[in-house]
C-alpha positions as CSV (number, residue, x, y, z in Angstrom):
1,M,-28.2,97.6,28.8
2,P,-30.3,95.7,26.2
3,D,-30.9,97.5,22.9
4,Y,-34.6,98.6,22.8
5,S,-34.2,100.6,19.6
6,K,-36.4,98.2,17.6
7,I,-39.4,99.6,19.5
8,H,-39.2,102.6,17.2
9,E,-40.5,100.4,14.4
10,L,-43.7,99.8,16.3
11,V,-44.8,103.4,16.5
12,S,-48.5,103.8,15.5
13,H,-49.2,100.1,16.1
14,R,-51.3,98.5,18.8
15,V,-48.9,96.8,21.2
16,N,-49.1,94.4,24.1
17,I,-46.5,94.9,26.8
18,E,-46.2,91.8,29.1
19,Y,-44.6,91.6,32.5
20,D,-43.2,88.6,34.4
21,S,-46.0,88.9,36.9
22,G,-48.6,88.3,34.3
23,A,-49.7,91.9,34.2
24,R,-49.9,93.6,30.8
25,I,-50.5,96.9,29.1
26,V,-52.2,97.2,25.7
27,G,-52.4,100.4,23.7
28,Y,-51.3,102.3,20.6
29,L,-47.6,103.2,20.6
30,A,-47.6,107.0,20.0
31,S,-44.0,107.9,20.5
32,C,-40.6,106.8,21.9
33,Q,-38.1,108.9,23.9
34,P,-35.5,109.6,22.8
35,G,-36.5,109.8,19.2
36,T,-33.5,107.8,18.0
37,G,-31.4,105.1,19.5
38,A,-32.2,103.0,22.6
39,V,-35.7,103.6,23.8
40,Q,-36.0,104.6,27.5
41,F,-39.7,105.7,27.6
42,I,-42.7,105.2,25.5
43,K,-46.1,107.0,25.2
44,L,-49.2,104.8,24.7
45,T,-52.6,106.1,23.8
46,S,-56.0,104.4,24.4
47,A,-54.1,102.2,27.0
48,E,-55.6,99.5,29.1
49,L,-53.9,98.0,32.1
50,F,-54.7,94.3,32.9
51,D,-53.7,92.4,36.1
52,S,-52.3,88.8,36.1
53,A,-55.9,87.4,36.0
54,G,-56.7,89.3,32.8
55,R,-59.0,91.8,34.5
56,R,-58.8,95.4,33.3
57,V,-57.8,97.5,36.2
58,Q,-57.4,100.9,34.5
59,Q,-58.0,102.6,31.2
60,A,-56.1,105.8,30.2
61,E,-56.2,108.1,27.2
62,E,-52.5,108.5,27.5
63,I,-49.7,106.9,29.6
64,T,-45.9,107.1,29.6
65,I,-44.0,104.1,30.8
66,C,-40.5,102.7,30.7
67,P,-40.5,99.5,28.7
68,N,-37.0,98.4,30.0
69,V,-36.2,95.7,32.5
70,L,-36.6,96.9,36.1
71,T,-33.3,96.4,38.1
72,G,-34.3,97.8,41.5
73,I,-36.8,99.9,43.4
74,H,-35.9,102.1,46.4
75,I,-37.5,104.7,48.7
76,D,-36.9,108.2,47.3
77,E,-37.8,110.6,50.1
78,G,-36.2,112.7,52.7
79,P,-34.0,115.8,52.8
80,R,-32.5,117.1,49.7
81,G,-29.6,119.4,48.9
82,R,-27.7,119.1,52.1
83,D,-24.0,118.8,52.3
84,R,-22.6,116.7,55.1
């Protein structure tokens, strides 16, 4: 896993998070989780989400996202807690 710990240094700054699709999120970095070491989640305030054409699609007072590289996406539904 890449080391995202340098993101801690950006707390309280306005940041621009860009994705390979061209979409981006702009906002103030309020906090990182966990508080030390490799960052797994960040909280942005006054966030704006832009699509690949640069159009603002959403504005949020606060949003928590994962700044890490996505490695997969799967359906997460169905029965839980059953032993087979």
